[in-house]
N, C-alpha and C positions, 0 to 999 in steps of 0.2 A: 648601534645599528639594531633596529627592531626585528624580531623574529616572529614567525607564525607557525601554527600546527598544520598538518595535512588537513585539507577541507573534507576529505572523505572518512578517514578513520580517527583523526584527532591525535595521532601519534607522531612523534618526531618533531623537531623544530627545524625550520628552514629560514635562512636569512631573507629579509625583504630585499627585493630587487630581482635579479635574474634567478628565479627559483628553478630547482631541478625539474626535469620534465615529468618524472614519476616518483611517487613516494616509495622509499625502500621497504616500508612495512606492508602496504596493501597494493601498491602498483597504480594508485590513482593519479590522475593528472593534478599537479599542484599549482597550476596557473591560477592566481587569485582572480584574474579577470573573468574566468568562467563562473566563479562562485559569487562575484559581486552583484550579478544580475538576479540572484535568488536569495530567499530567506527561508530557513527551516520553519515549518508550520508547528505551532505548539500543540501539545496533546489535548488541550481544551478544545481547540478548533477541530482537530481530527475526530474527537469524540462527538462533537456537534454534527459533523458531516456524516459520521457513522449512524447516528440516530436517524437522520433524514434518509440515508440510503436504505436502512432497514424498514422504515415506514413505507418508503416507495416500493421496495421489493414485496413486502407482505401485503400491501394493498393490491399490487398487480397479481400476486398469487391468489388472493381471495377472489378477484374478478375472474381469473381463469378457472379456478376451482368451482365457482358458482355456475359458470357456463357448462362445465363438464358434469356437474351434478344432474343436469337435465338429461344428458346422454346416459348416465348410469341409472337414472330412474326408469329407463326402459327395460331393466332387468339385468344389466351387466353388473358384476361385482368385482371389487378390487380390495385386496387385504390391506389393512392399515400399514403393514410392513412395506408393501410396494409403494404406497402413497408417500411414506417417509423417505424411501430411497429416491423417488422421483423429485420430491421437494428439496432434499439436500443436494442432489445433483444439479437441479436448476439453480439453486442458491449459489453454489460454487462456480458453475459455468457463467452465471450472470456477472459475478464480480471479476472473474478472470478475463472474460472477453471485454468488459467495459474498461478495465484497467489497462489492458493491452491496446485496445482500439482507440480509446479516447485519452489515454494517459492518466486516467483516474476514474473513479466511480462517478455517477451522475451528480451527486451532491458535492463531491470534491471539485468537479469541473464548474459547477454553478458558483462555488465560492472562490474559484480562481486557482485552486490547488492542482499540482501535477505530481505524479509519481515518476521519479527519474532515477537513473543509475547513480549510485553514490560515488562511483569512480569519476565520471566526467559530466554529469547532469544531462546525459543524452536520454532519449526515450527508451523505455525498457522493452526487452524482447518478449516473445510469446512464452518462452521457457521461464523467464524471470517472473512474468505475470502469474503463471500457473504455480510456481514455487511459492510466491508471495501469497496468493489468494487461496490456493487449495491446501498445500502442506502447511503454510504459515498459519492460516486461520484455524485449521484443525489442531495444530499444536497449541496455539493460544487458547483455543476453546477447552482442550483437555488439561492443559497446564495453567488454567485460568490466571491466577495472580502472577505466576512465574513468567508467562508469555509476555506480559506487559511490564513486569518488573525490570526488564532489560533497559527500559527507558531511564531508570535510576542509574544503572551502571554505565550507560553510554549517553549520559544526559545532554552533552553538547550536540549530539546528532538526533536526539529524540527518536530513536529507532526501536520498534517493537521486535519481538523475535521473528516475525514474518519479514520485516525489513532487513534484518541481519541475514536471514537465510537467502533472500533474493538479492542482497546488496543494493537496496534501494533507499531513497529518502523521499519524504513528502515535502515539497517546496511550493512557495508562492513567488511569483515574479515581483521584484522590488519596484516600487513606483519611482519615477524619475524625480 
């Protein structure tokens, strides 16, 4: 009889056939039918999507900033500190709202990727999006290699520190 691991955490073996409803380790649904429809996205493709997302964001920021430059040319002044605070806030809000609203950033959606809950492949909540995109990105930024080194330790799930915090995975729908 063949056995398989929990699709969410990779722990524990379950016999094939009538699988238990939930994993005893993480509480995820262990129904293989849920996970047959999806494939975990490789870090190479996630990196490619990230490059496109950042290019898109910084191009949009440059356009907005150039429009406001004319307003500030009238004599208004803004310190570099406030510009940085506004830019970082806009950056984090952009990724949190697009991940929550669309199920992924614009580049991820163009490539057909979705950010889903690792437990049952359902869309993520607003709280999970904020955890993933704000707290997770900040930690990955400040702990640079360590934030992404979790991919090595949880290799079968290809989860970064941000994914582990929010209990999410990036998937693509399998082709029939």
